[in-house]
Residue frames relative to the residue before (quaternion, step in Angstrom):
aa qw qx qy qz dx dy dz
M 1.0000 0.0000 0.0000 0.0000 0.00 0.00 0.00
A 0.4003 -0.6989 0.5375 0.2497 3.58 -0.92 0.88
D 0.6142 -0.5372 0.4163 0.4011 3.56 -1.18 0.53
V 0.3215 -0.7537 0.5523 0.1536 3.55 -1.05 0.90
V 0.4056 -0.6923 0.5411 0.2516 3.57 -0.95 0.90
N 0.0906 -0.8120 0.5764 -0.0118 3.53 -0.77 1.10
R 0.2109 -0.7475 0.6174 0.1251 3.57 -0.90 0.98
R 0.0393 -0.7879 0.6145 -0.0052 3.55 -0.98 0.91
I 0.2439 -0.7178 0.6261 0.1824 3.55 -1.09 0.72
T 0.1201 -0.8197 0.5600 -0.0049 3.52 -0.63 1.25
L 0.5153 -0.5954 0.5066 0.3511 3.53 -1.32 0.21
A 0.2177 -0.8008 0.5487 0.1011 3.58 -0.62 1.14
A 0.7844 -0.0584 0.0531 0.6152 3.58 1.17 -0.58
H 0.5011 -0.6192 0.4986 0.3418 3.57 -1.11 0.61
P 0.4181 -0.7356 0.4609 0.2677 3.62 -0.56 1.06
V 0.1987 -0.7058 0.6637 0.1478 3.51 -1.27 0.61
G 0.7889 0.0711 -0.1000 0.6021 3.54 -0.31 1.25
F 0.8091 -0.2215 0.1710 0.5168 3.56 -1.10 -0.70
P 0.5091 -0.6752 0.4317 0.3141 3.64 -0.81 0.92
K 0.2506 -0.7691 0.5771 0.1121 3.56 -0.93 1.01
D 0.6717 -0.4770 0.3760 0.4242 3.56 -1.28 0.31
S 0.6821 0.5152 -0.2876 0.4320 3.58 0.97 -0.88
D 0.5628 0.5943 -0.3916 0.4204 3.61 1.25 -0.13
F 0.7292 0.3625 -0.2044 0.5433 3.57 1.31 -0.17
G 0.1367 -0.7844 0.5986 0.0883 3.55 -1.21 0.48
L 0.3000 -0.7210 0.5934 0.1950 3.55 -1.24 0.52
V 0.0689 -0.8115 0.5795 -0.0306 3.57 -0.61 1.21
E 0.1487 -0.7639 0.6197 0.1021 3.56 -1.08 0.75
D 0.1391 0.7582 -0.6297 0.0962 3.56 -0.91 0.94
T 0.5102 -0.6528 0.4636 0.3142 3.59 -1.19 -0.25
V 0.2521 -0.7212 0.6255 0.1583 3.51 -1.32 0.53
S 0.3381 -0.7756 0.5063 0.1667 3.55 -0.78 1.05
E 0.7164 -0.4059 0.3551 0.4427 3.52 -1.40 0.05
P 0.4899 -0.6583 0.4751 0.3177 3.63 -0.89 0.86
A 0.4104 -0.6827 0.5483 0.2544 3.56 -1.08 0.76
E 0.6946 -0.4228 0.3444 0.4693 3.58 -1.26 0.04
G 0.7849 0.2600 -0.2257 0.5151 3.57 -0.83 1.04
E 0.6732 0.4596 -0.2949 0.4986 3.60 1.29 0.02
L 0.1266 -0.7641 0.6228 0.1105 3.54 -1.35 0.19
L 0.3689 -0.7076 0.5617 0.2185 3.53 -1.22 0.61
L 0.1586 -0.7965 0.5815 0.0479 3.54 -0.76 1.13
Q 0.1718 -0.7392 0.6393 0.1237 3.56 -1.13 0.72
T 0.4050 -0.7364 0.4929 0.2253 3.55 -0.74 1.08
L 0.2127 -0.7634 0.5998 0.1105 3.55 -0.89 1.00
Y 0.8004 0.0053 0.0472 0.5976 3.57 0.83 -1.05
L 0.1774 -0.7661 0.6132 0.0746 3.54 -1.07 0.87
S 0.3255 -0.7447 0.5543 0.1798 3.56 -0.88 0.97
L 0.1442 -0.7477 0.6407 0.0983 3.57 -1.07 0.81
D 0.0284 0.8225 -0.5604 0.0927 3.57 -0.72 1.10
P 0.6278 -0.5781 0.3656 0.3715 3.60 -1.10 0.63
Y 0.5833 0.6061 -0.3886 0.3759 3.62 1.03 -0.66
M 0.5606 0.6324 -0.3868 0.3690 3.59 1.16 -0.54
R 0.5726 0.5856 -0.3899 0.4209 3.58 1.13 -0.53
G 0.6647 0.4982 -0.3041 0.4664 3.57 1.00 -0.78
R 0.6511 0.5411 -0.3176 0.4271 3.57 1.05 -0.73
I 0.7281 0.3981 -0.2529 0.4974 3.61 1.14 -0.46
S 0.5108 0.6073 -0.4251 0.4354 3.54 1.31 0.33
E 0.4871 -0.6467 0.4957 0.3142 3.56 -1.21 0.43
A 0.5292 0.6409 -0.4043 0.3817 3.57 1.27 -0.21
R 0.5914 -0.5718 0.4357 0.3653 3.57 -1.20 0.57
S 0.0100 -0.7871 0.6166 -0.0148 3.56 -1.02 0.85
Y 0.6926 -0.4896 0.3385 0.4075 3.56 -1.33 -0.07
A 0.7631 0.2139 -0.1451 0.5923 3.60 1.26 -0.15
A 0.6495 -0.5224 0.3749 0.4059 3.55 -1.23 0.43
G 0.4079 -0.7319 0.4983 0.2228 3.55 -0.96 0.90
V 0.5515 -0.5662 0.4884 0.3698 3.53 -1.36 0.15
E 0.2840 -0.7588 0.5624 0.1654 3.57 -0.79 0.99
V 0.6380 -0.5178 0.4006 0.4055 3.55 -1.24 0.50
G 0.7703 0.3069 -0.2631 0.4931 3.55 -0.84 1.04
Q 0.6233 0.5430 -0.3447 0.4447 3.57 1.21 -0.34
T 0.5757 -0.5762 0.4561 0.3585 3.55 -1.27 0.45
M 0.5283 -0.6278 0.4725 0.3217 3.55 -1.01 0.82
V 0.4172 -0.7224 0.5015 0.2294 3.56 -0.99 0.90
G 0.2714 0.7687 -0.5612 0.1433 3.55 -1.24 0.39
G 0.5171 -0.6251 0.4948 0.3114 3.52 -1.20 0.62
T 0.0795 -0.8076 0.5844 0.0020 3.55 -1.07 0.77
V 0.2467 -0.6512 0.6743 0.2458 3.47 -1.42 0.23
S 0.0268 -0.8369 0.5424 -0.0688 3.55 -0.60 1.18
S 0.3470 -0.7063 0.5791 0.2127 3.52 -1.31 0.46
V 0.4108 -0.6840 0.5424 0.2630 3.56 -1.03 0.79
V 0.2358 -0.7909 0.5549 0.1050 3.57 -0.59 1.21
V 0.7746 -0.0329 0.0643 0.6284 3.56 0.87 -1.02
S 0.0460 -0.8163 0.5757 0.0088 3.58 -0.90 0.86
H 0.0293 -0.7312 0.6812 0.0238 3.50 -1.14 0.91
H 0.4968 0.6226 -0.4162 0.4385 3.54 1.19 0.76
P 0.5059 -0.7071 0.3989 0.2914 3.61 -0.76 0.95
K 0.7000 0.4865 -0.2777 0.4431 3.62 1.12 -0.53
Y 0.7726 0.3104 -0.1578 0.5309 3.58 1.22 -0.31
K 0.1389 -0.7730 0.6136 0.0822 3.54 -1.18 0.60
S 0.6690 -0.4861 0.3735 0.4203 3.56 -1.26 0.37
G 0.7604 0.3473 -0.2745 0.4752 3.55 -0.91 0.96
D 0.5031 0.6318 -0.4373 0.3956 3.60 1.22 -0.24
I 0.2597 -0.7306 0.6097 0.1644 3.57 -1.17 0.68
V 0.0328 -0.8276 0.5591 -0.0378 3.57 -0.72 1.07
L 0.3892 -0.6358 0.6084 0.2723 3.49 -1.34 0.48
S 0.0443 0.8219 -0.5578 0.1067 3.56 -0.62 1.13
Y 0.3696 -0.6924 0.5685 0.2466 3.55 -1.34 -0.19
S 0.1190 0.8612 -0.4814 0.1113 3.51 0.93 1.02
G 0.4175 -0.7241 0.4612 0.2978 3.59 1.17 -0.45
W 0.7313 -0.4440 0.3186 0.4082 3.52 -1.37 -0.19
Q 0.5292 0.6050 -0.4393 0.4012 3.58 0.32 1.20
D 0.6131 -0.5792 0.4074 0.3502 3.54 -1.30 0.40
Y 0.8168 0.0849 0.0176 0.5703 3.58 0.91 -0.94
E 0.0358 -0.7731 0.6311 0.0520 3.53 -1.33 0.37
L 0.3259 -0.6757 0.6216 0.2252 3.53 -1.16 0.73
S 0.0430 -0.8178 0.5731 -0.0301 3.59 -0.74 1.09
N 0.3567 -0.7096 0.5625 0.2300 3.54 -1.22 0.59
G 0.6277 -0.5715 0.3143 0.4249 3.57 1.32 0.17
Q 0.5433 0.6224 -0.4119 0.3844 3.59 1.19 -0.29
G 0.8261 0.2401 -0.1891 0.4734 3.56 -1.02 0.85
L 0.5411 0.6136 -0.4122 0.4010 3.60 1.22 0.07
H 0.1067 -0.7638 0.6328 0.0685 3.54 -1.22 0.60
K 0.3311 -0.7658 0.5179 0.1888 3.56 -0.54 1.17
L 0.3174 -0.7443 0.5599 0.1784 3.56 -0.90 0.98
D 0.4496 -0.7046 0.4932 0.2412 3.54 -1.01 0.90
P 0.3548 -0.7712 0.4815 0.2181 3.64 -0.47 1.12
V 0.6735 0.4885 -0.2963 0.4689 3.60 1.19 -0.42
H 0.8076 0.3085 -0.1344 0.4843 3.56 0.71 -1.11
G 0.6552 -0.5532 0.3169 0.4053 3.57 1.19 0.05
P 0.4662 0.0212 -0.8168 -0.3393 1.38 -2.44 -0.51
N 0.1499 -0.7797 0.6050 0.0591 3.53 -1.21 0.60
P 0.4489 -0.2887 -0.8164 0.2205 1.56 -1.20 2.20
I 0.6638 -0.5500 0.3323 0.3828 3.55 -1.20 0.52
S 0.5566 0.6176 -0.3945 0.3914 3.61 1.16 -0.47
T 0.5972 0.5859 -0.3710 0.4030 3.61 1.13 -0.51
A 0.5026 0.6272 -0.4335 0.4076 3.61 1.26 -0.15
L 0.6808 0.4453 -0.2768 0.5115 3.60 1.28 -0.29
G 0.7486 0.3781 -0.1914 0.5099 3.57 1.28 -0.19
V 0.8570 0.1053 -0.0483 0.5021 3.53 -0.53 -1.21
M 0.7427 0.3375 -0.2103 0.5387 3.62 1.13 -0.59
G 0.6735 0.4823 -0.2817 0.4843 3.56 1.28 0.26
M 0.8579 -0.1534 0.1087 0.4781 3.52 -1.23 -0.61
P 0.6767 0.4771 -0.3309 0.4528 3.67 0.79 -0.81
G 0.6472 0.5169 -0.3233 0.4575 3.57 0.99 -0.81
L 0.6571 0.4987 -0.3029 0.4773 3.58 0.97 -0.87
T 0.6046 0.5621 -0.3495 0.4431 3.59 1.06 -0.74
G 0.6876 0.4699 -0.2810 0.4769 3.57 0.87 -0.92
Y 0.6344 0.5555 -0.3111 0.4384 3.56 0.99 -0.91
V 0.7065 0.4529 -0.2607 0.4773 3.57 0.78 -1.05
G 0.6730 0.5233 -0.3110 0.4201 3.57 0.84 -0.95
L 0.7142 0.4387 -0.2634 0.4777 3.56 0.87 -0.91
L 0.7657 0.4114 -0.2301 0.4376 3.58 0.64 -1.10
D 0.7545 0.4075 -0.2291 0.4606 3.60 0.84 -0.91
I 0.7550 0.3296 -0.1958 0.5320 3.58 1.01 -0.77
G 0.7084 0.4512 -0.2636 0.4745 3.59 0.85 -0.93
Q 0.0529 -0.8415 0.5321 0.0773 3.60 1.06 -0.78
P 0.0005 -0.8613 0.5079 -0.0122 3.59 0.66 1.10
Q 0.1776 -0.7497 0.6303 0.0959 3.51 -1.21 0.72
S 0.6140 -0.5722 0.3944 0.3742 3.56 -1.06 0.75
G 0.7832 0.3109 -0.2528 0.4754 3.55 -0.96 0.93
E 0.5640 0.6000 -0.3982 0.4041 3.60 1.21 -0.23
T 0.4184 -0.6799 0.5430 0.2604 3.54 -1.30 0.40
V 0.0888 -0.7896 0.6071 0.0012 3.53 -0.79 1.15
V 0.1179 -0.7758 0.6184 0.0418 3.57 -0.78 1.08
V 0.1232 -0.8180 0.5618 0.0008 3.55 -0.78 1.10
S 0.2640 -0.7467 0.5889 0.1610 3.57 -0.70 1.05
S 0.8126 0.1668 -0.1667 0.5330 3.57 -1.21 0.57
A 0.1148 0.8706 -0.4702 0.0880 3.52 1.07 0.88
A 0.6615 0.5006 -0.3139 0.4618 3.59 1.17 -0.43
G 0.5833 0.6241 -0.3559 0.3789 3.57 1.26 -0.20
A 0.7508 -0.4227 0.2771 0.4252 3.54 -1.35 0.10
V 0.7175 0.4108 -0.2491 0.5044 3.61 0.97 -0.80
G 0.6967 0.5085 -0.2866 0.4171 3.57 0.74 -1.06
S 0.6443 0.5289 -0.3312 0.4421 3.58 0.98 -0.78
V 0.6292 0.5153 -0.3242 0.4831 3.58 1.11 -0.67
V 0.6330 0.5440 -0.3304 0.4406 3.58 0.93 -0.90
G 0.6960 0.4892 -0.2837 0.4425 3.57 0.79 -1.01
Q 0.6816 0.4913 -0.2983 0.4530 3.56 0.95 -0.84
I 0.6351 0.4927 -0.3380 0.4895 3.61 1.03 -0.67
A 0.6183 0.5448 -0.3444 0.4497 3.59 1.02 -0.76
R 0.6372 0.5125 -0.3234 0.4762 3.59 1.02 -0.77
L 0.6397 0.5217 -0.3237 0.4624 3.59 1.00 -0.79
K 0.6922 0.4506 -0.2653 0.4975 3.58 1.17 -0.56
G 0.5911 -0.6308 0.3445 0.3662 3.59 1.27 0.24
C 0.4696 0.6882 -0.4352 0.3413 3.59 1.21 0.39
N 0.4654 -0.6034 0.5602 0.3247 3.52 -1.37 0.30
T 0.1423 -0.8402 0.5223 0.0324 3.58 -0.62 1.10
V 0.0626 -0.7676 0.6378 -0.0064 3.52 -0.93 1.06
G 0.1684 -0.7999 0.5710 0.0760 3.57 -0.63 1.12
I 0.1569 -0.7481 0.6351 0.1115 3.53 -1.28 0.46
A 0.0678 0.7881 -0.6043 0.0961 3.57 -0.84 1.06
G 0.5851 -0.6586 0.3856 0.2741 3.56 -1.30 0.18
T 0.7684 0.2205 -0.1613 0.5787 3.60 1.26 -0.06
A 0.6255 -0.5363 0.4093 0.3920 3.53 -1.26 0.40
E 0.6343 0.5352 -0.3335 0.4472 3.59 1.01 -0.77
K 0.6530 0.4946 -0.3193 0.4764 3.60 0.95 -0.81
C 0.6313 0.5196 -0.3360 0.4675 3.58 1.01 -0.74
R 0.6281 0.5502 -0.3405 0.4323 3.58 0.98 -0.82
Y 0.7646 0.3623 -0.2464 0.4727 3.61 0.63 -0.97
T 0.5217 0.5962 -0.4291 0.4339 3.60 1.20 -0.22
I 0.6819 0.4442 -0.2695 0.5149 3.57 1.09 -0.73
E 0.7478 0.4412 -0.2402 0.4340 3.58 0.70 -1.09
E 0.7705 0.3563 -0.1940 0.4918 3.61 0.93 -0.83
F 0.7856 0.3354 -0.1698 0.4914 3.59 0.94 -0.84
G 0.4981 -0.7316 0.3756 0.2748 3.58 1.28 0.05
F 0.3217 0.7226 -0.5423 0.2833 3.61 1.14 0.46
E 0.5208 -0.6430 0.4557 0.3280 3.58 -1.06 0.67
T 0.7765 -0.0828 0.0449 0.6231 3.54 1.12 -0.66
C 0.1008 -0.7761 0.6179 0.0758 3.55 -1.26 0.35
L 0.2036 -0.8034 0.5556 0.0659 3.56 -0.86 1.01
N 0.3771 -0.7028 0.5623 0.2185 3.54 -1.15 0.75
Y 0.3492 -0.7776 0.4832 0.1999 3.58 -0.44 1.19
N 0.6065 0.5542 -0.3602 0.4418 3.61 1.25 -0.17
D 0.4849 0.6430 -0.4494 0.3865 3.61 1.24 -0.09
D 0.5651 -0.6312 0.4159 0.3307 3.56 -1.01 0.81
D 0.7590 0.3477 -0.1875 0.5176 3.57 1.06 -0.73
F 0.1652 0.8356 -0.5105 0.1180 3.57 1.15 0.60
D 0.6523 0.5314 -0.3322 0.4264 3.61 0.83 -0.92
S 0.6953 0.4582 -0.2832 0.4758 3.57 0.88 -0.89
Q 0.6004 0.5499 -0.3583 0.4569 3.60 1.10 -0.63
L 0.6529 0.5179 -0.3177 0.4523 3.58 0.98 -0.84
K 0.6261 0.5335 -0.3347 0.4597 3.59 1.03 -0.74
V 0.6607 0.4978 -0.3016 0.4740 3.57 0.97 -0.87
A 0.6816 0.4999 -0.2873 0.4504 3.58 0.97 -0.86
C 0.7622 0.2722 -0.1532 0.5671 3.60 1.22 -0.46
P 0.0427 -0.8562 0.5142 0.0257 3.61 0.60 1.10
D 0.7318 0.3761 -0.2234 0.5226 3.59 1.17 -0.51
G 0.6213 -0.5513 0.3333 0.4460 3.56 1.25 0.38
I 0.4907 -0.6447 0.5114 0.2864 3.54 -1.39 -0.03
D 0.2590 -0.7726 0.5631 0.1373 3.56 -0.85 0.98
I 0.7837 0.0650 -0.0252 0.6172 3.59 1.06 -0.79
Y 0.0458 -0.7612 0.6461 0.0327 3.55 -0.88 0.96
F 0.2116 -0.7785 0.5801 0.1127 3.58 -0.54 1.15
E 0.2032 -0.8318 0.5136 0.0554 3.54 -0.37 1.33
N 0.0437 0.8133 -0.5711 0.1023 3.52 -0.64 1.21
V 0.7943 0.3424 -0.1416 0.4815 3.59 1.20 -0.38
G 0.2909 -0.7597 0.5310 0.2374 3.62 0.95 -0.78
G 0.6557 0.5589 -0.3489 0.3686 3.57 -1.23 -0.50
K 0.8467 -0.1791 0.1313 0.4836 3.54 -1.19 -0.68
V 0.6004 0.5618 -0.3695 0.4329 3.60 1.09 -0.59
F 0.6559 0.4917 -0.3082 0.4828 3.57 0.93 -0.87
D 0.6392 0.5441 -0.3315 0.4307 3.59 0.91 -0.91
A 0.6843 0.4755 -0.2864 0.4729 3.57 0.97 -0.85
A 0.6959 0.5054 -0.2837 0.4241 3.58 0.92 -0.88
Y 0.7047 0.4860 -0.3213 0.4051 3.59 0.71 -0.94
N 0.5867 0.5768 -0.3688 0.4325 3.60 1.17 -0.44
L 0.7170 0.4224 -0.2401 0.4998 3.59 1.23 -0.43
M 0.4128 0.7356 -0.4612 0.2751 3.59 1.25 0.05
N 0.4028 -0.7036 0.5398 0.2263 3.54 -1.05 0.87
D 0.6483 -0.4730 0.4041 0.4389 3.56 -1.28 0.25
G 0.8154 0.2060 -0.1769 0.5113 3.56 -0.90 0.94
G 0.3666 0.7555 -0.4720 0.2685 3.57 1.24 0.31
R 0.2737 -0.7645 0.5672 0.1376 3.55 -1.23 0.56
I 0.0894 -0.7898 0.6065 0.0212 3.56 -1.01 0.88
P 0.1341 -0.7658 0.6250 0.0700 3.61 -0.25 1.21
V 0.1519 -0.7978 0.5809 0.0550 3.60 -0.83 0.98
C 0.0157 0.8240 -0.5649 0.0408 3.59 -0.42 1.21
G 0.8173 0.0235 -0.0035 0.5757 3.62 1.21 -0.21
M 0.1407 -0.7604 0.6289 0.0810 3.54 -1.35 0.38
I 0.0108 0.8828 -0.4692 -0.0200 3.56 0.95 0.91
S 0.6055 0.5717 -0.3730 0.4091 3.60 1.09 -0.54
R 0.7181 0.4363 -0.2371 0.4876 3.60 1.23 -0.44
Y 0.4766 0.7348 -0.4200 0.2377 3.60 1.20 -0.37
N 0.7476 0.3913 -0.2239 0.4877 3.59 1.05 -0.66
N 0.4454 0.6988 -0.4541 0.3273 3.59 1.29 0.04
T 0.2952 -0.7620 0.5519 0.1661 3.57 -1.07 0.74
N 0.7770 0.1469 -0.1361 0.5968 3.60 1.28 0.04
L 0.6526 -0.5197 0.3745 0.4047 3.55 -1.28 0.22
P 0.5668 -0.5990 0.4317 0.3656 3.61 -1.12 0.56
D 0.5919 -0.5658 0.4392 0.3695 3.56 -1.25 0.50
G 0.6674 0.5285 -0.3631 0.3788 3.54 -1.27 0.31
P 0.0944 -0.8432 0.5269 0.0492 3.62 0.35 1.18
D 0.6522 0.5199 -0.3267 0.4445 3.61 1.20 -0.36
T 0.4225 0.7364 -0.4545 0.2695 3.61 1.26 -0.08
L 0.6914 0.4875 -0.2955 0.4439 3.59 0.80 -0.97
P 0.6551 0.4895 -0.3457 0.4601 3.66 0.81 -0.77
R 0.6463 0.5045 -0.3354 0.4640 3.62 0.97 -0.76
L 0.6428 0.5169 -0.3233 0.4638 3.55 0.98 -0.83
M 0.6856 0.4930 -0.3004 0.4435 3.58 0.83 -0.93
R 0.5929 0.5423 -0.3730 0.4640 3.61 1.10 -0.56
T 0.6541 0.5008 -0.3110 0.4740 3.57 0.98 -0.84
V 0.6164 0.5433 -0.3389 0.4583 3.59 1.00 -0.81
L 0.6869 0.4878 -0.2756 0.4629 3.57 0.95 -0.92
T 0.7563 0.4271 -0.2454 0.4306 3.57 0.58 -1.15
R 0.7479 0.3521 -0.2222 0.5170 3.61 1.09 -0.57
R 0.3946 -0.7534 0.4534 0.2665 3.58 1.32 0.20
L 0.1968 0.8158 -0.5154 0.1734 3.55 0.86 1.00
L 0.2546 -0.7056 0.6340 0.1880 3.52 -1.29 0.54
I 0.0090 0.7620 -0.6466 0.0333 3.57 -0.73 1.11
R 0.0910 0.8215 -0.5532 0.1040 3.56 -0.53 1.16
G 0.2576 -0.7393 0.6046 0.1469 3.52 -0.82 1.05
Y 0.0003 0.8055 -0.5923 0.0160 3.54 -1.10 0.63
I 0.2479 -0.7259 0.6255 0.1427 3.52 -1.30 0.56
V 0.4930 -0.7218 0.3933 0.2851 3.54 -0.60 1.15
T 0.6088 0.5752 -0.3629 0.4084 3.61 1.07 -0.58
D 0.6005 0.5507 -0.3605 0.4541 3.60 1.26 -0.22
H 0.7268 0.4343 -0.2148 0.4868 3.58 1.27 -0.20
S 0.1683 0.8206 -0.5264 0.1453 3.56 1.01 0.81
D 0.5714 0.6048 -0.3772 0.4067 3.60 1.19 -0.44
R 0.6632 0.5012 -0.2943 0.4716 3.59 1.25 -0.35
L 0.4369 0.7404 -0.4396 0.2601 3.58 1.27 -0.18
G 0.6629 0.5232 -0.3206 0.4289 3.59 0.85 -0.89
A 0.6699 0.4851 -0.2956 0.4780 3.58 0.89 -0.93
F 0.6372 0.5370 -0.3257 0.4466 3.56 1.00 -0.84
L 0.6811 0.4918 -0.3003 0.4518 3.59 0.78 -1.01
S 0.6469 0.5176 -0.3170 0.4615 3.57 1.00 -0.80
D 0.6971 0.4688 -0.2772 0.4663 3.57 0.82 -1.00
M 0.7020 0.4873 -0.2875 0.4325 3.57 0.78 -1.03
S 0.6393 0.5178 -0.3402 0.4555 3.60 0.93 -0.80
G 0.6513 0.5100 -0.3133 0.4664 3.58 1.04 -0.74
W 0.6571 0.5082 -0.3107 0.4619 3.57 0.94 -0.86
L 0.6563 0.5006 -0.3119 0.4705 3.57 0.98 -0.80
K 0.6528 0.5255 -0.3117 0.4479 3.57 0.92 -0.90
N 0.7315 0.4206 -0.2256 0.4869 3.56 1.02 -0.83
G 0.4938 -0.6835 0.4127 0.3443 3.59 1.28 0.02
Q 0.4377 0.7136 -0.4491 0.3124 3.58 1.21 0.38
I 0.7568 0.1897 -0.1387 0.6099 3.56 1.28 -0.35
R 0.1384 -0.7770 0.6122 0.0489 3.52 -1.03 0.91
Y 0.1555 -0.7926 0.5853 0.0717 3.56 -1.24 0.38
R 0.2177 -0.7324 0.6263 0.1547 3.52 -1.38 0.28
E 0.1249 -0.7645 0.6259 0.0905 3.54 -1.18 0.64
D 0.1878 -0.7419 0.6350 0.1054 3.55 -1.07 0.84
I 0.0380 -0.8518 0.5210 -0.0401 3.57 0.00 1.36
T 0.1559 -0.7624 0.6256 0.0546 3.54 -0.88 1.09
D 0.3175 -0.7615 0.5353 0.1808 3.58 -0.87 0.93
G 0.8123 0.3128 -0.2333 0.4335 3.54 -1.02 0.89
L 0.4826 -0.6748 0.4861 0.2747 3.56 -0.85 1.02
K 0.6193 0.5739 -0.3465 0.4087 3.58 1.04 -0.74
N 0.7022 0.4495 -0.2590 0.4876 3.59 1.22 -0.43
A 0.3897 0.7559 -0.4597 0.2559 3.59 1.27 0.11
V 0.6358 0.5346 -0.3439 0.4379 3.60 0.96 -0.80
A 0.6675 0.4914 -0.3042 0.4695 3.59 0.87 -0.92
A 0.6504 0.5092 -0.3194 0.4645 3.59 1.00 -0.79
F 0.6333 0.5220 -0.3208 0.4728 3.59 1.07 -0.74
Q 0.6387 0.5074 -0.3217 0.4808 3.57 0.98 -0.81
G 0.6393 0.5267 -0.3185 0.4609 3.57 1.05 -0.77
L 0.6170 0.5438 -0.3360 0.4591 3.55 1.06 -0.76
L 0.7012 0.4792 -0.2718 0.4525 3.57 0.86 -0.97
S 0.7261 0.3867 -0.2405 0.5152 3.58 1.17 -0.46
G 0.5762 -0.6544 0.3506 0.3418 3.58 1.27 0.27
R 0.4332 0.7247 -0.4536 0.2852 3.60 1.16 0.39
N 0.5860 0.5907 -0.3850 0.3994 3.61 1.16 -0.37
T 0.2318 -0.7494 0.6034 0.1436 3.56 -1.23 0.55
G 0.7943 0.0816 -0.1068 0.5925 3.56 0.31 1.29
K 0.7697 -0.3379 0.2581 0.4762 3.55 -1.31 -0.29
A 0.3303 -0.7600 0.5329 0.1710 3.57 -0.72 1.12
V 0.0781 0.7862 -0.6003 0.1242 3.55 -0.67 1.21
V 0.2213 -0.7360 0.6218 0.1506 3.56 -1.14 0.71
R 0.2712 -0.7291 0.6057 0.1672 3.56 -0.89 1.00
V 0.2060 -0.8265 0.5170 0.0846 3.56 -0.17 1.33
S 0.7736 -0.0991 0.0702 0.6220 3.58 1.02 -0.77
T 0.5089 -0.6553 0.4712 0.2995 3.55 -1.24 0.42
E 0.5701 -0.5858 0.4498 0.3597 3.54 -1.22 0.53
S 0.4047 -0.7177 0.5161 0.2339 3.55 -0.98 0.87
């Protein structure tokens, strides 16, 4: 096999504030023939997710960050081009973590072979509703939120890959669902496609009062995905014994300093105490033991039409940076995915 030309998008500089085009670079190099025990993967689909903003920051996070010059990290669906590994053959489709590049040499560790018969179908959903975002919503709502029929569940970023799953599972559990999104169009399809009872635009001037009207009996579960003004409005309406699973704070990811208001934390902690609230942050990689139950439940819900999903697919690795910037500014409509190459 001749050496393969590989394009990689690398981190050129740690962003200060919102990531700029100049914070990334496009590098071309070659990938050699796999050695014994290795396989060559070609990226078909690349997942774009909010956690990536934390990985390119110099601040401490829950996982090792991307250093300047390194390839951007990310989950992928990939095709095995050449294999000298006993568990894989050419043509296999695998869930991998190849990052922002066309090809990767792999030793097979961390790969998960996708079933061509039973799915997921389409294979891109292994990065969304049947993948990490879906599991994130599943664990956060069921394990931390522990919804009960008749409770009110408020979901931030309800039109997104995680929030849309949370709201739909909450409906399956008999809860009243209130979504929060950033545009009227996102609110519309959150109701029409994902079945939320209502959805509010946090950019409306009277958002706080709208949320009070939408939750006349208070909030039992607030699924936190964004932080900022949405969190401020929601926690004031939390009922006694309310639960707040925290999986993201995207409104704060590009901030270079702490928000104003030194009295915010004491006021929040008083509410936590007097209303006996549970606020728990979680990282989905800590919950791999739930993967089997999730895949079983989610595949059944999808097959029966009880859960629906949206994908926002961008074509071409060269457009990944713009798509990532769009994700961070809320321009995507569903799970953000880059189609790096087509299936053979």
